[in-house]
C-alpha positions, 0 to 999 in steps of 0.5 A: 141171141136173136134180135130183139125189139124194145120200147124206149122208156123216154120217147116210147119209140121202138128200138132194136137190140142186135145179137152183137149188142147183146154180146157186147153187154154180156162181155162188159157185164151190163144189162141191155139199155131201156132207152133208145140210142137217141135218148141215151145220147140226149141224156149224156149231152144234158151233162155237157155245157161246152160254151156257156161261161159265167163269173163265179167265185171259187169256193176255196180261194174265194177269187172271182173266176170263170166257170161253166157252172152258173152262180145259181147252180147248186154245187160247190165249184173250185177254179182249176188251180184250186181243184188240181191242188193238194189244198183239199181232200176229196175223200173228206166228202166220203159217206157210207152207202144207205140201203134205205135210199136209191143210189141216184139220190145218194149220188145227187147229194154227193154231187152237190157237196163235193167240189166240181172243176169249174172249167174242165181243163188240165193244169197246163192251161194257165195261159188259157183261162177262158177255155173249157174242155181244153187240155195242153193249151198255150195262149188260147182264148175262148176255145172249147173242146180242144187239145194240144193247141197254141195261139188259137181263139174263138173255136171248138173241136181243135186238135194239134193246131197253131195260130187259128182264129174263128176255126172249128173242127180242125186237126193239124192246121195252122195260120188260118182263119174261118175254116170249118172241117179242115185237116193239115191245112195252112195259110187258108181262109173262109173254107169248108172241108179243106184237106192237106192244102195251102194258101186257099181262099173260100174253098169247099170240099177240096184236097191237096190244093195250093193257091186256089180261090172260090172253088169246090170239089177240087183234087190236086190242083193249083191256081184255080179261080172259081173252078177255072184253071189259070196260069200262075201269072194270071192267078197271082195277078188276080190275087194281088188285086184282091183286098180281103182286109175290107169287110165289104170286099171280104163278104162280097167275095165270100158270097161270090164263092158260095154262089159258085159252090152251088154249081157243084154237087156236095159230098153225100157224107164224109168218110175215108180209110174205113172198113165196114163203117156207117155214120158220118165224118168217120176216118181210119176206122173199122167195124163201127156202126152209127158213129159220127165225128170219129177217127181211129175207132174200132169195133164201136157203136154209137160213138161220136166226137172221138178225134184221136186214136184209138177208141176200141170195143166201146158203145155209146161214148160221146167225146174224147177217146184217145186210147179208150177201150171196153167202155160204155154209155159215157160222156167226155171220157178217155186218155189211156183208160179202160172199163169206164161205165156211166161216167162223165168228164173222167179218165186219164189213166183210169180203169174200171170206173162206174157212175163217176163224175170228174174223176181223173186217175185211179181205178175201181171206183163207184159213184165217186165225184172229183176224186184224183187217183186212188182205188176201191172207192164208193161214194168217195169212201175208200175200202179194201179190195174185198170190201169194195167188191162185196159192197159193189155187188150189193149196191148193184142188186140194191139199184135193181130192187130199189130203183130211182124214179125221176119226175116223170116216173121213168125208172133207173136201175143199174145199167142206165146213165145219170138221170138228166134231172140230177145234172147241175147244169140247166138243160138249155145250157148244154149240147142236149138242147142243140141236138134235142131242143125243148121249150122251157115249159117242156124241159121244166115239165120233164123235171129238167133245170132251165136258166133264163139268159142274163141281162146284158150289163156291159154298155156298148161303146161301138156298134158293129156298123161303126167299125172301120171297113178296112183292117188297116184303119183300125187303131189300137184304141179298139181294145178299149171299145165294147163292140155291139154284136150284129146278131145278139145283144152281147158286147165283145172286145177285140184282143191284141193277139187277134188284131195283130193276126188280122193285120198280118193276114189282112182280114177285117174285124168281125161284126158279131160276137165270138159266141154267135160265130161259134154257135153258127158253126155248132148249129151246122155241125149238129145237122150232120149227126142226123141221116136220112135215106136218099136215092142217087140221082145218077144210078138210083142207089140208096144211101144215107146222108145228112143232106136233106132234099129240101136243101139239096134237090140233086145228090149223088151217092159216094161212087157217083160223086167221086166221078164228078171230081175234077 
């Protein structure tokens, strides 16, 4: 089949479907999309509330709990302990399919009635209650989008990590503070893009370094200070005089390091050990096009946020992976699963699911919500295999004959992900508003939900500018204080594990709340998903990069950049 140009239903921009795309759609038996890749991404993210948490009573045990669904959200919410228990039966919400109504209307009814998991976490996370989209966690606090982590707090996108604070986008790291995008790194502070390094402070884009400070673009180095080689004795002498336990000194030294970084060209994009891949932050992958923040992927397109191998033969996946294959247009799906289409927050040994929300285990389910295990279910009602197959085919035909139309008249037939207006989460609570920001008026005009921020009710007992400058002067009475964030109206508290960590490493108390610290990293991360074409200032080659000319005037292509590395 030839390349075909189409107009997106949502943004009305032109997009292209390539011959290999048609082959994929035919292989998994779905029609080609009517939304462009960006609008498909936006639609999936509009179901993904990562860091906004609310107090809300569990609708089963009635206890006060923490949930990603606000008290105003029109849905039934169970706390993780109740949701994962056997104290309720998801099949009791089953209903017959009504051929007089569009499928998505009926799914919306089920979504409002079947209990949703208040925090997307597994039953291993009892010691980490204030976390969301987290699995296999132990002693973690305000952690988001993480798996196999222990003693970590205030971050997102952490995998196989231990003893981290204010770190995000890390894998296999330990005993570190304020790192972003690091891998196999330990005992390090305030650094970006640090790989296989030890005892490094305020570093950028460096690999296999030990005992280095304030430097950028280093490889296989020891005892570097602001990109200058020192003897071991001289370096240790300077480090001994460094007192990062003082907030004033910490911020001053960080500014000094960042000023030094500007003397060295940034990397145009990040990728390693790939074959035939395009995008950014792709590692150990093969034949992946337009992918971002992906590792161990093969034969994929428009896949992002899949950190653990493997994700194979899949399109339009936003999150999770971990041995996922032959799946399409899903958000937060994975773990030993195959054949997932148009699903959200589902997986774990699941096969052949379509239009399912928070479904874990089981196979051959269509339009189900919060079922656990089981097979041959449609709208939470069980059928025999032959009945299921026959009814599924009829529903798909019905979805095409009687499509759902949203508030703007956009048509949803079989092959399109859930309409945003069905999401129980307000648009501005989701990652969609980070990647595709809208005003409240525009969101409401489109039929999306919008939620105004809650008024802050906690009285501030200690403004951040009244905190002790040095960590050694912080008393344990700090646990009783509500500290005023220096950037927003929130108040926040210091937890005992955090204070013990900061005193042990000799680092100062933060001055802004955990959510501002996390959102600052998210905002930078979001920018890396959008690429522009630039021309290398060295050789004149064209390449794609997230680095805008307004931010970085001089930039080299990857081969020329590598020649500048020390």
